[in-house]
CHARMM internal coordinates of N, CA and C (Angstrom, degrees):
IC EDIT
DIST 1 N 1 CA 1.4108
DIST 1 CA 1 C 1.5487
ANGL 1 N 1 CA 1 C 108.94
DIST 1 C 2 N 1.3255
ANGL 1 CA 1 C 2 N 116.98
DIHE 1 N 1 CA 1 C 2 N 130.34
DIST 2 N 2 CA 1.4187
ANGL 1 C 2 N 2 CA 119.81
DIHE 1 CA 1 C 2 N 2 CA -179.19
DIST 2 CA 2 C 1.5340
ANGL 2 N 2 CA 2 C 110.73
DIHE 1 C 2 N 2 CA 2 C -84.31
DIST 2 C 3 N 1.3309
ANGL 2 CA 2 C 3 N 115.87
DIHE 2 N 2 CA 2 C 3 N 162.47
DIST 3 N 3 CA 1.4448
ANGL 2 C 3 N 3 CA 121.88
DIHE 2 CA 2 C 3 N 3 CA -178.67
DIST 3 CA 3 C 1.5128
ANGL 3 N 3 CA 3 C 107.29
DIHE 2 C 3 N 3 CA 3 C -81.04
DIST 3 C 4 N 1.3552
ANGL 3 CA 3 C 4 N 117.83
DIHE 3 N 3 CA 3 C 4 N 83.80
DIST 4 N 4 CA 1.4435
ANGL 3 C 4 N 4 CA 122.91
DIHE 3 CA 3 C 4 N 4 CA -173.30
DIST 4 CA 4 C 1.5354
ANGL 4 N 4 CA 4 C 109.22
DIHE 3 C 4 N 4 CA 4 C -151.13
DIST 4 C 5 N 1.3140
ANGL 4 CA 4 C 5 N 116.30
DIHE 4 N 4 CA 4 C 5 N 142.66
DIST 5 N 5 CA 1.4663
ANGL 4 C 5 N 5 CA 121.73
DIHE 4 CA 4 C 5 N 5 CA 178.03
DIST 5 CA 5 C 1.5285
ANGL 5 N 5 CA 5 C 109.51
DIHE 4 C 5 N 5 CA 5 C -71.34
DIST 5 C 6 N 1.3493
ANGL 5 CA 5 C 6 N 117.05
DIHE 5 N 5 CA 5 C 6 N 128.70
DIST 6 N 6 CA 1.4554
ANGL 5 C 6 N 6 CA 119.01
DIHE 5 CA 5 C 6 N 6 CA -178.79
DIST 6 CA 6 C 1.5260
ANGL 6 N 6 CA 6 C 112.96
DIHE 5 C 6 N 6 CA 6 C -73.63
DIST 6 C 7 N 1.3387
ANGL 6 CA 6 C 7 N 117.19
DIHE 6 N 6 CA 6 C 7 N -19.01
DIST 7 N 7 CA 1.4569
ANGL 6 C 7 N 7 CA 120.30
DIHE 6 CA 6 C 7 N 7 CA -177.37
DIST 7 CA 7 C 1.5496
ANGL 7 N 7 CA 7 C 110.99
DIHE 6 C 7 N 7 CA 7 C -88.14
DIST 7 C 8 N 1.3223
ANGL 7 CA 7 C 8 N 117.01
DIHE 7 N 7 CA 7 C 8 N -56.95
DIST 8 N 8 CA 1.4516
ANGL 7 C 8 N 8 CA 120.23
DIHE 7 CA 7 C 8 N 8 CA -172.92
DIST 8 CA 8 C 1.5169
ANGL 8 N 8 CA 8 C 113.36
DIHE 7 C 8 N 8 CA 8 C -102.66
DIST 8 C 9 N 1.3417
ANGL 8 CA 8 C 9 N 118.63
DIHE 8 N 8 CA 8 C 9 N -12.57
DIST 9 N 9 CA 1.4668
ANGL 8 C 9 N 9 CA 121.49
DIHE 8 CA 8 C 9 N 9 CA 178.97
DIST 9 CA 9 C 1.4932
ANGL 9 N 9 CA 9 C 115.38
DIHE 8 C 9 N 9 CA 9 C 81.90
DIST 9 C 10 N 1.3579
ANGL 9 CA 9 C 10 N 115.47
DIHE 9 N 9 CA 9 C 10 N 13.85
DIST 10 N 10 CA 1.4613
ANGL 9 C 10 N 10 CA 117.37
DIHE 9 CA 9 C 10 N 10 CA 179.88
DIST 10 CA 10 C 1.5144
ANGL 10 N 10 CA 10 C 110.83
DIHE 9 C 10 N 10 CA 10 C -66.31
DIST 10 C 11 N 1.3465
ANGL 10 CA 10 C 11 N 117.20
DIHE 10 N 10 CA 10 C 11 N 139.43
DIST 11 N 11 CA 1.4408
ANGL 10 C 11 N 11 CA 122.14
DIHE 10 CA 10 C 11 N 11 CA -176.94
DIST 11 CA 11 C 1.5063
ANGL 11 N 11 CA 11 C 109.34
DIHE 10 C 11 N 11 CA 11 C -145.94
DIST 11 C 12 N 1.3663
ANGL 11 CA 11 C 12 N 118.65
DIHE 11 N 11 CA 11 C 12 N 172.61
DIST 12 N 12 CA 1.4677
ANGL 11 C 12 N 12 CA 120.68
DIHE 11 CA 11 C 12 N 12 CA -178.70
DIST 12 CA 12 C 1.5155
ANGL 12 N 12 CA 12 C 111.60
DIHE 11 C 12 N 12 CA 12 C -62.32
DIST 12 C 13 N 1.3183
ANGL 12 CA 12 C 13 N 115.13
DIHE 12 N 12 CA 12 C 13 N 142.82
DIST 13 N 13 CA 1.4596
ANGL 12 C 13 N 13 CA 121.73
DIHE 12 CA 12 C 13 N 13 CA 177.42
DIST 13 CA 13 C 1.4949
ANGL 13 N 13 CA 13 C 109.45
DIHE 12 C 13 N 13 CA 13 C -117.17
DIST 13 C 14 N 1.3446
ANGL 13 CA 13 C 14 N 116.33
DIHE 13 N 13 CA 13 C 14 N 148.45
DIST 14 N 14 CA 1.4699
ANGL 13 C 14 N 14 CA 122.45
DIHE 13 CA 13 C 14 N 14 CA -177.83
DIST 14 CA 14 C 1.5043
ANGL 14 N 14 CA 14 C 109.22
DIHE 13 C 14 N 14 CA 14 C -89.48
DIST 14 C 15 N 1.3254
ANGL 14 CA 14 C 15 N 114.30
DIHE 14 N 14 CA 14 C 15 N 148.52
DIST 15 N 15 CA 1.4547
ANGL 14 C 15 N 15 CA 121.23
DIHE 14 CA 14 C 15 N 15 CA 177.80
DIST 15 CA 15 C 1.5045
ANGL 15 N 15 CA 15 C 110.46
DIHE 14 C 15 N 15 CA 15 C -160.58
DIST 15 C 16 N 1.3203
ANGL 15 CA 15 C 16 N 115.87
DIHE 15 N 15 CA 15 C 16 N -161.97
DIST 16 N 16 CA 1.4659
ANGL 15 C 16 N 16 CA 121.45
DIHE 15 CA 15 C 16 N 16 CA -178.16
DIST 16 CA 16 C 1.5405
ANGL 16 N 16 CA 16 C 109.50
DIHE 15 C 16 N 16 CA 16 C -133.09
DIST 16 C 17 N 1.3297
ANGL 16 CA 16 C 17 N 115.61
DIHE 16 N 16 CA 16 C 17 N 141.11
DIST 17 N 17 CA 1.4730
ANGL 16 C 17 N 17 CA 121.22
DIHE 16 CA 16 C 17 N 17 CA 164.13
DIST 17 CA 17 C 1.4985
ANGL 17 N 17 CA 17 C 105.98
DIHE 16 C 17 N 17 CA 17 C -85.13
DIST 17 C 18 N 1.3196
ANGL 17 CA 17 C 18 N 117.91
DIHE 17 N 17 CA 17 C 18 N 130.08
DIST 18 N 18 CA 1.4648
ANGL 17 C 18 N 18 CA 120.84
DIHE 17 CA 17 C 18 N 18 CA 178.95
DIST 18 CA 18 C 1.4812
ANGL 18 N 18 CA 18 C 108.51
DIHE 17 C 18 N 18 CA 18 C -117.86
DIST 18 C 19 N 1.3578
ANGL 18 CA 18 C 19 N 116.75
DIHE 18 N 18 CA 18 C 19 N 117.54
DIST 19 N 19 CA 1.4483
ANGL 18 C 19 N 19 CA 123.00
DIHE 18 CA 18 C 19 N 19 CA -177.66
DIST 19 CA 19 C 1.5437
ANGL 19 N 19 CA 19 C 108.89
DIHE 18 C 19 N 19 CA 19 C -81.03
DIST 19 C 20 N 1.3511
ANGL 19 CA 19 C 20 N 114.17
DIHE 19 N 19 CA 19 C 20 N 176.87
DIST 20 N 20 CA 1.4525
ANGL 19 C 20 N 20 CA 121.76
DIHE 19 CA 19 C 20 N 20 CA 177.65
DIST 20 CA 20 C 1.5226
ANGL 20 N 20 CA 20 C 112.86
DIHE 19 C 20 N 20 CA 20 C -58.31
DIST 20 C 21 N 1.3479
ANGL 20 CA 20 C 21 N 114.76
DIHE 20 N 20 CA 20 C 21 N -34.28
DIST 21 N 21 CA 1.4542
ANGL 20 C 21 N 21 CA 119.64
DIHE 20 CA 20 C 21 N 21 CA 179.15
DIST 21 CA 21 C 1.5194
ANGL 21 N 21 CA 21 C 113.41
DIHE 20 C 21 N 21 CA 21 C -84.27
DIST 21 C 22 N 1.3604
ANGL 21 CA 21 C 22 N 116.83
DIHE 21 N 21 CA 21 C 22 N 8.95
DIST 22 N 22 CA 1.4348
ANGL 21 C 22 N 22 CA 124.87
DIHE 21 CA 21 C 22 N 22 CA 178.42
DIST 22 CA 22 C 1.5408
ANGL 22 N 22 CA 22 C 112.75
DIHE 21 C 22 N 22 CA 22 C 70.22
DIST 22 C 23 N 1.3196
ANGL 22 CA 22 C 23 N 118.71
DIHE 22 N 22 CA 22 C 23 N 17.69
DIST 23 N 23 CA 1.4772
ANGL 22 C 23 N 23 CA 121.30
DIHE 22 CA 22 C 23 N 23 CA 175.54
DIST 23 CA 23 C 1.5491
ANGL 23 N 23 CA 23 C 107.52
DIHE 22 C 23 N 23 CA 23 C -79.08
DIST 23 C 24 N 1.3079
ANGL 23 CA 23 C 24 N 117.27
DIHE 23 N 23 CA 23 C 24 N 128.03
DIST 24 N 24 CA 1.4588
ANGL 23 C 24 N 24 CA 121.31
DIHE 23 CA 23 C 24 N 24 CA -176.30
DIST 24 CA 24 C 1.5269
ANGL 24 N 24 CA 24 C 110.44
DIHE 23 C 24 N 24 CA 24 C -105.02
DIST 24 C 25 N 1.3172
ANGL 24 CA 24 C 25 N 116.07
DIHE 24 N 24 CA 24 C 25 N 129.05
DIST 25 N 25 CA 1.4950
ANGL 24 C 25 N 25 CA 122.21
DIHE 24 CA 24 C 25 N 25 CA 177.19
DIST 25 CA 25 C 1.5195
ANGL 25 N 25 CA 25 C 106.43
DIHE 24 C 25 N 25 CA 25 C -123.67
DIST 25 C 26 N 1.3216
ANGL 25 CA 25 C 26 N 117.32
DIHE 25 N 25 CA 25 C 26 N 148.49
DIST 26 N 26 CA 1.4731
ANGL 25 C 26 N 26 CA 119.94
DIHE 25 CA 25 C 26 N 26 CA -176.40
DIST 26 CA 26 C 1.5238
ANGL 26 N 26 CA 26 C 112.61
DIHE 25 C 26 N 26 CA 26 C -71.41
DIST 26 C 27 N 1.3486
ANGL 26 CA 26 C 27 N 114.55
DIHE 26 N 26 CA 26 C 27 N 150.01
DIST 27 N 27 CA 1.4578
ANGL 26 C 27 N 27 CA 121.40
DIHE 26 CA 26 C 27 N 27 CA 177.42
DIST 27 CA 27 C 1.5208
ANGL 27 N 27 CA 27 C 109.45
DIHE 26 C 27 N 27 CA 27 C -153.59
DIST 27 C 28 N 1.3142
ANGL 27 CA 27 C 28 N 117.19
DIHE 27 N 27 CA 27 C 28 N 172.48
DIST 28 N 28 CA 1.4811
ANGL 27 C 28 N 28 CA 122.17
DIHE 27 CA 27 C 28 N 28 CA 175.56
DIST 28 CA 28 C 1.5007
ANGL 28 N 28 CA 28 C 110.74
DIHE 27 C 28 N 28 CA 28 C -120.20
DIST 28 C 29 N 1.3416
ANGL 28 CA 28 C 29 N 116.29
DIHE 28 N 28 CA 28 C 29 N 137.94
DIST 29 N 29 CA 1.4440
ANGL 28 C 29 N 29 CA 121.78
DIHE 28 CA 28 C 29 N 29 CA 170.81
DIST 29 CA 29 C 1.5345
ANGL 29 N 29 CA 29 C 106.25
DIHE 28 C 29 N 29 CA 29 C -97.20
DIST 29 C 30 N 1.3537
ANGL 29 CA 29 C 30 N 117.56
DIHE 29 N 29 CA 29 C 30 N 109.52
DIST 30 N 30 CA 1.4647
ANGL 29 C 30 N 30 CA 120.44
DIHE 29 CA 29 C 30 N 30 CA -177.16
DIST 30 CA 30 C 1.4991
ANGL 30 N 30 CA 30 C 110.76
DIHE 29 C 30 N 30 CA 30 C -100.03
DIST 30 C 31 N 1.3390
ANGL 30 CA 30 C 31 N 117.16
DIHE 30 N 30 CA 30 C 31 N 134.35
DIST 31 N 31 CA 1.4724
ANGL 30 C 31 N 31 CA 120.37
DIHE 30 CA 30 C 31 N 31 CA 176.84
DIST 31 CA 31 C 1.4902
ANGL 31 N 31 CA 31 C 111.77
DIHE 30 C 31 N 31 CA 31 C -69.27
DIST 31 C 32 N 1.3172
ANGL 31 CA 31 C 32 N 117.49
DIHE 31 N 31 CA 31 C 32 N 161.04
DIST 32 N 32 CA 1.4604
ANGL 31 C 32 N 32 CA 122.79
DIHE 31 CA 31 C 32 N 32 CA 179.58
DIST 32 CA 32 C 1.5169
ANGL 32 N 32 CA 32 C 107.23
DIHE 31 C 32 N 32 CA 32 C -85.12
DIST 32 C 33 N 1.3407
ANGL 32 CA 32 C 33 N 116.03
DIHE 32 N 32 CA 32 C 33 N 91.00
DIST 33 N 33 CA 1.4583
ANGL 32 C 33 N 33 CA 121.08
DIHE 32 CA 32 C 33 N 33 CA -178.23
DIST 33 CA 33 C 1.5266
ANGL 33 N 33 CA 33 C 109.64
DIHE 32 C 33 N 33 CA 33 C -104.21
DIST 33 C 34 N 1.3392
ANGL 33 CA 33 C 34 N 116.64
DIHE 33 N 33 CA 33 C 34 N 140.90
DIST 34 N 34 CA 1.4417
ANGL 33 C 34 N 34 CA 124.05
DIHE 33 CA 33 C 34 N 34 CA 176.35
DIST 34 CA 34 C 1.5029
ANGL 34 N 34 CA 34 C 109.06
DIHE 33 C 34 N 34 CA 34 C -117.29
DIST 34 C 35 N 1.3326
ANGL 34 CA 34 C 35 N 118.59
DIHE 34 N 34 CA 34 C 35 N 135.08
DIST 35 N 35 CA 1.4709
ANGL 34 C 35 N 35 CA 121.55
DIHE 34 CA 34 C 35 N 35 CA 178.05
DIST 35 CA 35 C 1.5426
ANGL 35 N 35 CA 35 C 106.64
DIHE 34 C 35 N 35 CA 35 C -91.70
DIST 35 C 36 N 1.3292
ANGL 35 CA 35 C 36 N 116.41
DIHE 35 N 35 CA 35 C 36 N 108.42
DIST 36 N 36 CA 1.4403
ANGL 35 C 36 N 36 CA 120.54
DIHE 35 CA 35 C 36 N 36 CA -175.31
DIST 36 CA 36 C 1.5582
ANGL 36 N 36 CA 36 C 109.96
DIHE 35 C 36 N 36 CA 36 C -133.66
DIST 36 C 37 N 1.3235
ANGL 36 CA 36 C 37 N 116.68
DIHE 36 N 36 CA 36 C 37 N 165.58
DIST 37 N 37 CA 1.4590
ANGL 36 C 37 N 37 CA 122.03
DIHE 36 CA 36 C 37 N 37 CA 176.31
DIST 37 CA 37 C 1.4994
ANGL 37 N 37 CA 37 C 106.54
DIHE 36 C 37 N 37 CA 37 C -85.88
DIST 37 C 38 N 1.3559
ANGL 37 CA 37 C 38 N 117.67
DIHE 37 N 37 CA 37 C 38 N 123.19
DIST 38 N 38 CA 1.4344
ANGL 37 C 38 N 38 CA 121.78
DIHE 37 CA 37 C 38 N 38 CA -179.02
DIST 38 CA 38 C 1.5277
ANGL 38 N 38 CA 38 C 109.24
DIHE 37 C 38 N 38 CA 38 C -133.08
DIST 38 C 39 N 1.3394
ANGL 38 CA 38 C 39 N 115.05
DIHE 38 N 38 CA 38 C 39 N 155.31
DIST 39 N 39 CA 1.4695
ANGL 38 C 39 N 39 CA 120.37
DIHE 38 CA 38 C 39 N 39 CA 170.20
DIST 39 CA 39 C 1.5081
ANGL 39 N 39 CA 39 C 106.24
DIHE 38 C 39 N 39 CA 39 C -93.24
DIST 39 C 40 N 1.3471
ANGL 39 CA 39 C 40 N 117.30
DIHE 39 N 39 CA 39 C 40 N 109.96
DIST 40 N 40 CA 1.4345
ANGL 39 C 40 N 40 CA 122.23
DIHE 39 CA 39 C 40 N 40 CA -173.74
DIST 40 CA 40 C 1.5256
ANGL 40 N 40 CA 40 C 108.43
DIHE 39 C 40 N 40 CA 40 C -133.72
DIST 40 C 41 N 1.3265
ANGL 40 CA 40 C 41 N 117.11
DIHE 40 N 40 CA 40 C 41 N 123.16
DIST 41 N 41 CA 1.4521
ANGL 40 C 41 N 41 CA 125.20
DIHE 40 CA 40 C 41 N 41 CA -179.20
DIST 41 CA 41 C 1.5454
ANGL 41 N 41 CA 41 C 110.78
DIHE 40 C 41 N 41 CA 41 C 56.46
DIST 41 C 42 N 1.3162
ANGL 41 CA 41 C 42 N 117.43
DIHE 41 N 41 CA 41 C 42 N 41.45
DIST 42 N 42 CA 1.4495
ANGL 41 C 42 N 42 CA 122.15
DIHE 41 CA 41 C 42 N 42 CA 174.59
DIST 42 CA 42 C 1.4886
ANGL 42 N 42 CA 42 C 117.69
DIHE 41 C 42 N 42 CA 42 C 82.82
DIST 42 C 43 N 1.3530
ANGL 42 CA 42 C 43 N 117.59
DIHE 42 N 42 CA 42 C 43 N 1.92
DIST 43 N 43 CA 1.4721
ANGL 42 C 43 N 43 CA 119.64
DIHE 42 CA 42 C 43 N 43 CA 179.02
DIST 43 CA 43 C 1.5304
ANGL 43 N 43 CA 43 C 110.38
DIHE 42 C 43 N 43 CA 43 C -134.30
DIST 43 C 44 N 1.3220
ANGL 43 CA 43 C 44 N 115.04
DIHE 43 N 43 CA 43 C 44 N 155.76
DIST 44 N 44 CA 1.4598
ANGL 43 C 44 N 44 CA 119.55
DIHE 43 CA 43 C 44 N 44 CA -179.96
DIST 44 CA 44 C 1.5147
ANGL 44 N 44 CA 44 C 107.98
DIHE 43 C 44 N 44 CA 44 C -92.83
DIST 44 C 45 N 1.3201
ANGL 44 CA 44 C 45 N 117.30
DIHE 44 N 44 CA 44 C 45 N 128.22
DIST 45 N 45 CA 1.4418
ANGL 44 C 45 N 45 CA 120.88
DIHE 44 CA 44 C 45 N 45 CA 178.53
DIST 45 CA 45 C 1.4963
ANGL 45 N 45 CA 45 C 111.21
DIHE 44 C 45 N 45 CA 45 C -149.25
DIST 45 C 46 N 1.3635
ANGL 45 CA 45 C 46 N 115.72
DIHE 45 N 45 CA 45 C 46 N 159.19
DIST 46 N 46 CA 1.4528
ANGL 45 C 46 N 46 CA 118.77
DIHE 45 CA 45 C 46 N 46 CA 176.08
DIST 46 CA 46 C 1.5130
ANGL 46 N 46 CA 46 C 105.83
DIHE 45 C 46 N 46 CA 46 C -94.25
DIST 46 C 47 N 1.3271
ANGL 46 CA 46 C 47 N 116.94
DIHE 46 N 46 CA 46 C 47 N 124.94
DIST 47 N 47 CA 1.4438
ANGL 46 C 47 N 47 CA 119.50
DIHE 46 CA 46 C 47 N 47 CA -177.43
DIST 47 CA 47 C 1.5100
ANGL 47 N 47 CA 47 C 110.64
DIHE 46 C 47 N 47 CA 47 C -149.68
DIST 47 C 48 N 1.3109
ANGL 47 CA 47 C 48 N 116.63
DIHE 47 N 47 CA 47 C 48 N 169.00
DIST 48 N 48 CA 1.4757
ANGL 47 C 48 N 48 CA 122.73
DIHE 47 CA 47 C 48 N 48 CA 178.13
DIST 48 CA 48 C 1.5138
ANGL 48 N 48 CA 48 C 109.75
DIHE 47 C 48 N 48 CA 48 C -85.24
DIST 48 C 49 N 1.3395
ANGL 48 CA 48 C 49 N 116.07
DIHE 48 N 48 CA 48 C 49 N 129.65
DIST 49 N 49 CA 1.4516
ANGL 48 C 49 N 49 CA 123.08
DIHE 48 CA 48 C 49 N 49 CA 175.67
DIST 49 CA 49 C 1.5096
ANGL 49 N 49 CA 49 C 108.55
DIHE 48 C 49 N 49 CA 49 C -132.39
DIST 49 C 50 N 1.2904
ANGL 49 CA 49 C 50 N 118.28
DIHE 49 N 49 CA 49 C 50 N 134.20
DIST 50 N 50 CA 1.4765
ANGL 49 C 50 N 50 CA 120.15
DIHE 49 CA 49 C 50 N 50 CA 179.91
DIST 50 CA 50 C 1.5375
ANGL 50 N 50 CA 50 C 109.35
DIHE 49 C 50 N 50 CA 50 C -75.04
DIST 50 C 51 N 1.3167
ANGL 50 CA 50 C 51 N 116.17
DIHE 50 N 50 CA 50 C 51 N 156.51
DIST 51 N 51 CA 1.4705
ANGL 50 C 51 N 51 CA 122.41
DIHE 50 CA 50 C 51 N 51 CA -175.57
DIST 51 CA 51 C 1.5303
ANGL 51 N 51 CA 51 C 111.94
DIHE 50 C 51 N 51 CA 51 C -66.58
DIST 51 C 52 N 1.3234
ANGL 51 CA 51 C 52 N 117.63
DIHE 51 N 51 CA 51 C 52 N -29.02
DIST 52 N 52 CA 1.4527
ANGL 51 C 52 N 52 CA 120.06
DIHE 51 CA 51 C 52 N 52 CA 178.18
DIST 52 CA 52 C 1.5246
ANGL 52 N 52 CA 52 C 111.74
DIHE 51 C 52 N 52 CA 52 C -65.73
DIST 52 C 53 N 1.3540
ANGL 52 CA 52 C 53 N 115.81
DIHE 52 N 52 CA 52 C 53 N -37.24
DIST 53 N 53 CA 1.4618
ANGL 52 C 53 N 53 CA 120.64
DIHE 52 CA 52 C 53 N 53 CA 178.88
DIST 53 CA 53 C 1.5418
ANGL 53 N 53 CA 53 C 109.34
DIHE 52 C 53 N 53 CA 53 C -73.08
DIST 53 C 54 N 1.3405
ANGL 53 CA 53 C 54 N 117.21
DIHE 53 N 53 CA 53 C 54 N -35.05
DIST 54 N 54 CA 1.4491
ANGL 53 C 54 N 54 CA 120.39
DIHE 53 CA 53 C 54 N 54 CA 177.34
DIST 54 CA 54 C 1.5177
ANGL 54 N 54 CA 54 C 110.52
DIHE 53 C 54 N 54 CA 54 C -64.42
DIST 54 C 55 N 1.3432
ANGL 54 CA 54 C 55 N 118.06
DIHE 54 N 54 CA 54 C 55 N -44.59
DIST 55 N 55 CA 1.4504
ANGL 54 C 55 N 55 CA 121.01
DIHE 54 CA 54 C 55 N 55 CA -178.08
DIST 55 CA 55 C 1.5167
ANGL 55 N 55 CA 55 C 111.92
DIHE 54 C 55 N 55 CA 55 C -69.06
DIST 55 C 56 N 1.3303
ANGL 55 CA 55 C 56 N 116.97
DIHE 55 N 55 CA 55 C 56 N -29.00
DIST 56 N 56 CA 1.4728
ANGL 55 C 56 N 56 CA 121.20
DIHE 55 CA 55 C 56 N 56 CA -179.18
DIST 56 CA 56 C 1.5192
ANGL 56 N 56 CA 56 C 111.97
DIHE 55 C 56 N 56 CA 56 C -87.02
DIST 56 C 57 N 1.3527
ANGL 56 CA 56 C 57 N 117.82
DIHE 56 N 56 CA 56 C 57 N 4.16
DIST 57 N 57 CA 1.4662
ANGL 56 C 57 N 57 CA 123.36
DIHE 56 CA 56 C 57 N 57 CA -179.34
DIST 57 CA 57 C 1.5274
ANGL 57 N 57 CA 57 C 112.88
DIHE 56 C 57 N 57 CA 57 C 53.78
DIST 57 C 58 N 1.3397
ANGL 57 CA 57 C 58 N 115.46
DIHE 57 N 57 CA 57 C 58 N 44.13
DIST 58 N 58 CA 1.4744
ANGL 57 C 58 N 58 CA 119.70
DIHE 57 CA 57 C 58 N 58 CA 177.81
DIST 58 CA 58 C 1.5064
ANGL 58 N 58 CA 58 C 111.98
DIHE 57 C 58 N 58 CA 58 C -83.75
DIST 58 C 59 N 1.3548
ANGL 58 CA 58 C 59 N 118.37
DIHE 58 N 58 CA 58 C 59 N -11.31
DIST 59 N 59 CA 1.4530
ANGL 58 C 59 N 59 CA 122.87
DIHE 58 CA 58 C 59 N 59 CA 177.78
DIST 59 CA 59 C 1.5415
ANGL 59 N 59 CA 59 C 108.72
DIHE 58 C 59 N 59 CA 59 C -128.67
DIST 59 C 60 N 1.3382
ANGL 59 CA 59 C 60 N 115.01
DIHE 59 N 59 CA 59 C 60 N 157.21
DIST 60 N 60 CA 1.4283
ANGL 59 C 60 N 60 CA 120.16
DIHE 59 CA 59 C 60 N 60 CA 174.95
DIST 60 CA 60 C 1.4992
ANGL 60 N 60 CA 60 C 110.77
DIHE 59 C 60 N 60 CA 60 C -101.89
DIST 60 C 61 N 1.3599
ANGL 60 CA 60 C 61 N 116.43
DIHE 60 N 60 CA 60 C 61 N 112.84
DIST 61 N 61 CA 1.4674
ANGL 60 C 61 N 61 CA 120.80
DIHE 60 CA 60 C 61 N 61 CA -177.91
DIST 61 CA 61 C 1.5421
ANGL 61 N 61 CA 61 C 107.97
DIHE 60 C 61 N 61 CA 61 C -74.70
DIST 61 C 62 N 1.3601
ANGL 61 CA 61 C 62 N 115.52
DIHE 61 N 61 CA 61 C 62 N 144.25
DIST 62 N 62 CA 1.4526
ANGL 61 C 62 N 62 CA 122.64
DIHE 61 CA 61 C 62 N 62 CA 178.39
DIST 62 CA 62 C 1.5249
ANGL 62 N 62 CA 62 C 106.06
DIHE 61 C 62 N 62 CA 62 C -113.49
DIST 62 C 63 N 1.2986
ANGL 62 CA 62 C 63 N 117.01
DIHE 62 N 62 CA 62 C 63 N 134.24
DIST 63 N 63 CA 1.4755
ANGL 62 C 63 N 63 CA 121.44
DIHE 62 CA 62 C 63 N 63 CA -179.48
DIST 63 CA 63 C 1.5254
ANGL 63 N 63 CA 63 C 108.58
DIHE 62 C 63 N 63 CA 63 C -105.73
END
COOR INIT
IC SEED 1 N 1 CA 1 C
IC BUILD
């Protein structure tokens, strides 16, 4: 399973760290994903969901 939101498809993005001397080194911007039990497409599964989708109630959490 990749590090990707199952609802909106948000995934890590590439970028650069830029130091004071303007030297750029590669880095990743990772979304805030939580691995939770959700009811998705009619079945209960553990999957990654971003916090924006959780706050917007785009998924049904299963306890």
